[in-house]
C-alpha positions in Angstrom: 93.1 131.1 43.0 91.4 134.3 43.9 92.9 137.1 46.0 93.0 136.1 49.7 90.9 138.2 52.1 92.9 140.9 53.9 94.0 140.5 57.5 92.4 142.8 60.1 94.7 145.9 60.5 95.4 145.3 64.2 96.2 141.7 63.5 98.5 142.6 60.6 100.6 144.6 63.1 100.8 141.5 65.4 101.9 139.3 62.5 104.6 141.9 61.5 105.8 141.8 65.1 105.7 138.1 65.9 105.3 136.4 62.6 109.0 135.6 62.1 108.9 133.5 65.2 105.9 131.5 64.0 106.4 130.4 60.4 103.5 130.1 58.1 104.9 126.8 56.6 106.1 123.9 58.6 107.9 120.9 57.1 108.6 117.6 58.8 112.3 118.4 59.2 111.3 121.4 61.4 109.3 119.4 64.0 112.1 118.5 66.4 113.6 122.0 66.3 110.2 123.6 67.1 109.7 121.2 70.0 113.1 122.0 71.4 112.4 125.7 71.0 109.1 125.4 72.9 110.7 123.3 75.6 113.3 126.0 76.2 110.6 128.6 76.9 109.5 129.2 80.5 106.1 127.6 81.2 103.7 128.7 84.0 104.2 126.9 87.2 101.3 125.4 89.2 101.7 128.3 91.6 101.3 130.8 88.8 98.3 128.9 87.4 96.7 128.9 90.9 96.5 132.7 90.9 97.2 133.2 94.6 95.0 130.3 95.6 91.9 131.3 93.5 92.3 128.0 91.6 93.2 124.5 92.9 95.6 122.9 90.5 96.2 119.1 90.5 97.6 116.5 88.1 95.8 113.1 87.9 96.8 109.9 86.2 94.3 107.9 84.3 94.4 104.5 82.5 95.2 105.0 78.8 93.5 103.0 76.0 93.9 99.3 76.2 97.6 98.3 75.8 98.7 102.0 75.9 100.5 104.0 78.6 98.6 105.9 81.3 97.7 109.5 80.6 97.9 112.6 82.7 95.2 115.2 83.1 95.7 118.7 84.6 92.6 119.8 86.6 92.0 123.4 87.7 89.0 124.1 89.9 87.9 127.3 91.5 88.8 127.2 95.2 85.6 128.9 96.2 83.4 126.5 94.3 81.2 124.2 96.3 79.5 121.0 95.3 79.5 119.5 91.8 80.3 122.1 89.2 80.4 122.0 85.4 83.6 121.2 83.6 85.3 122.0 80.3 87.2 118.9 79.1 89.9 120.6 77.1 92.2 119.3 74.3 95.2 121.4 73.4 96.3 122.4 70.0 99.6 122.1 68.2 99.0 120.6 64.8 98.9 117.0 66.2 102.7 117.3 66.7 103.3 119.9 69.5 102.0 120.9 72.9 101.0 119.4 76.2 98.3 119.7 78.9 99.6 123.0 80.1 99.2 124.7 76.7 96.4 127.4 76.9 95.9 127.0 80.7 96.4 130.7 81.6 93.4 131.6 79.4 91.4 128.6 80.6 92.0 129.8 84.1 90.1 133.0 83.2 87.2 130.8 82.0 87.3 128.7 85.2 87.0 131.8 87.4 84.5 133.7 85.2 82.1 130.8 84.9 82.7 128.8 88.0 83.7 125.7 86.1 86.5 123.1 86.4 89.0 122.7 83.6 90.3 119.2 82.8 93.2 119.4 80.3 94.3 116.1 78.8 97.8 115.1 77.8 97.8 112.9 74.7 100.5 111.2 72.7 101.8 113.2 69.7 102.3 112.4 66.0 104.4 111.3 64.1 105.7 109.1 66.9 102.2 108.1 67.8 99.9 108.3 64.7 96.1 107.8 64.7 94.4 106.5 66.6 96.7 107.1 69.6 95.9 110.9 70.1 92.1 110.6 69.8 91.9 107.4 71.9 94.0 109.0 74.6 91.6 111.9 74.7 88.6 109.6 74.8 90.1 107.6 77.6 90.6 110.7 79.5 87.0 111.8 79.0 85.7 108.4 80.2 88.0 108.6 83.3 86.7 112.1 84.0 83.1 111.0 83.8 83.7 108.0 86.0 85.6 110.0 88.6 83.3 113.1 88.5 82.4 112.8 92.2 86.0 112.7 93.3 86.8 115.7 91.1 83.8 117.7 92.2 82.3 117.7 88.7 78.7 117.4 87.6 78.9 114.6 84.9 75.8 115.8 83.3 77.4 119.2 82.5 80.7 118.4 80.8 81.6 120.4 77.7 84.3 119.1 75.4 86.4 121.8 73.8 89.7 122.4 72.0 91.5 124.7 69.7 93.1 124.0 66.3 94.3 120.4 66.3 92.6 120.1 69.7 89.4 121.3 68.2 89.6 118.6 65.6 90.3 116.0 68.3 87.4 117.4 70.4 85.0 117.0 67.5 86.3 113.4 67.0 85.9 112.6 70.7 82.3 113.8 70.6 81.7 111.6 67.6 83.2 108.6 69.5 81.1 109.4 72.5 78.0 109.4 70.3 78.8 106.2 68.5 80.1 104.3 71.5 77.3 105.3 73.8 80.0 107.0 75.9 79.8 109.9 78.5 77.1 112.5 78.2 78.4 115.7 76.6 76.6 119.0 77.2 78.2 120.8 74.3 81.3 121.1 72.1 83.4 124.2 71.8 85.5 124.0 68.6 87.9 127.0 68.2 89.4 127.1 64.7 89.3 123.3 64.5 91.5 121.2 62.3 88.9 118.9 60.7 89.9 117.8 57.1 93.0 115.9 56.1 92.2 116.4 52.4 93.7 120.0 52.6 92.1 121.0 49.3 89.5 123.6 50.2 89.5 127.0 48.5 90.7 128.6 51.7 93.6 126.2 52.0 94.8 127.2 48.6 93.9 130.9 49.0 96.0 131.3 52.2 99.1 129.3 51.1 102.2 130.9 52.4 100.2 133.5 54.4 99.4 134.0 58.1 99.9 131.1 60.5 99.5 127.4 59.7 99.3 127.4 55.9 98.6 124.6 53.5 102.1 123.2 53.7 102.0 123.1 57.5 98.6 121.5 57.3 99.9 118.8 55.1 102.8 118.2 57.5 100.5 117.8 60.5 98.0 115.5 58.8 100.8 113.4 57.3 102.3 113.1 60.7 99.0 111.8 62.0 97.9 109.6 59.1 101.0 108.8 57.1 100.4 107.7 53.5 96.6 107.3 54.2 96.3 111.1 54.3 93.9 112.3 51.6 92.8 108.8 50.6 89.4 107.2 51.0 90.7 105.2 54.0 90.7 108.0 56.6 88.4 107.5 59.6 86.0 110.3 60.7 87.5 109.8 64.2 90.8 111.0 62.7 89.4 113.7 60.5 85.8 114.7 61.6 85.1 116.3 58.2 84.9 112.8 56.9 81.8 112.0 58.9 78.8 111.5 56.8 76.3 111.8 59.6 76.5 114.7 62.1 73.1 114.1 63.7 72.8 113.5 67.4 75.6 115.8 68.4 75.4 118.2 71.4 75.1 122.0 70.8 78.1 123.1 68.9 80.1 126.3 68.8 82.6 126.8 65.9 84.6 129.9 65.2 87.4 130.6 62.7 89.1 133.5 60.9 88.2 134.5 57.4 91.9 134.6 56.5 93.0 131.1 57.5 93.4 127.7 56.1 90.6 126.1 58.1 87.9 128.6 57.2 86.0 126.6 54.6 86.1 123.2 56.3 84.9 124.8 59.6 82.0 126.6 57.9 81.1 123.4 56.1 81.0 121.5 59.4 78.6 123.9 60.9 76.4 123.8 57.8 76.3 120.0 58.0 75.4 120.1 61.7 72.4 122.2 60.8 71.6 120.1 57.8 71.5 117.0 60.0 69.1 118.7 62.5 71.6 119.9 65.1 72.3 123.1 66.9 75.4 125.1 65.9 76.7 128.6 66.4 79.2 129.7 63.8 81.4 132.8 63.8 83.8 133.7 61.0 85.9 136.6 62.3 86.7 139.0 59.4 90.5 139.3 58.8 91.3 136.8 61.5 94.4 134.5 60.9 94.8 131.2 62.7 95.0 131.6 66.4 94.8 135.4 66.2 93.3 135.8 69.7 96.3 134.1 71.2 98.9 136.1 69.3 97.1 139.5 69.7 94.8 139.1 72.7 94.2 142.9 73.1 93.0 143.4 69.5 89.4 144.3 69.2 88.6 141.3 67.1 90.2 139.0 69.7 88.2 140.6 72.4 85.0 140.0 70.3 85.9 136.4 69.7 86.5 135.7 73.4 83.3 137.4 74.4 81.3 135.4 71.9 82.6 132.1 73.3 81.9 133.3 76.8 78.3 134.2 75.9 77.7 130.8 74.3 79.1 129.0 77.4 76.9 131.1 79.7 73.8 130.3 77.7 74.7 126.6 77.6 75.3 126.5 81.3 72.2 128.5 82.0 74.0 131.3 83.8 
């Protein structure tokens, strides 16, 4: 395999500082320990998320998929907003195995206040205890509930954007495919941040970045195997599990995709954007030079991180017409 692209110098410094706490490779026997480590870390309270009352924070319970438990959604709405406002329906990352509805909420609070939108963050069941289709069906059920209860939530159901990062980006893409194919809720756009799309884990970038950065080929195999079990990599994988398997990407809402040049997901994400264009859709693609997976979260003050966040913000403003 060819030489991997270099990391951005500022990001290299962040990896050197924090990389030991975030291993490149994750095996199945590490899942429980990593969950326990995250659970021991302090999480932002509702009061902290509310930012001195600038945001109204509330949990809501919604029916889960048929025969499954109820799901919980965390809603953050600008206190000063009046009437029905747009919403970002957000699906958290964590490799299908980690995370909850509070993951990423501090940054999402910035978006809520900057754009005057509501954030609806869904809690979904995690693999391997709950393999496909549990995670994506939970996320879809939460989207349906959000659309049906838009008036109560103060949300404009015609201006809902589905978004997510990493595994959440893959689930967001799958939820959008489900909404298209089931005639489900209207979706204004999809915001896919370094999305996890392809269970085959065999792209040039997945080989090129093995053992490097964050979330390498071994970690990716662990995550997809947790979700799919022995079906991973076979012909039996649904596009609603791995959206890269979809053969038809027509009829999708405007799409934003970004990814680092130095991460496992680079090639599958670029290919997804290319196929949206090929099938007549609208997509904006950014490949951030020297970016590793999730770089803007680990090094938020780096110039590349600031550029990435601003690009997402500009796209959202254009989509929302503001």
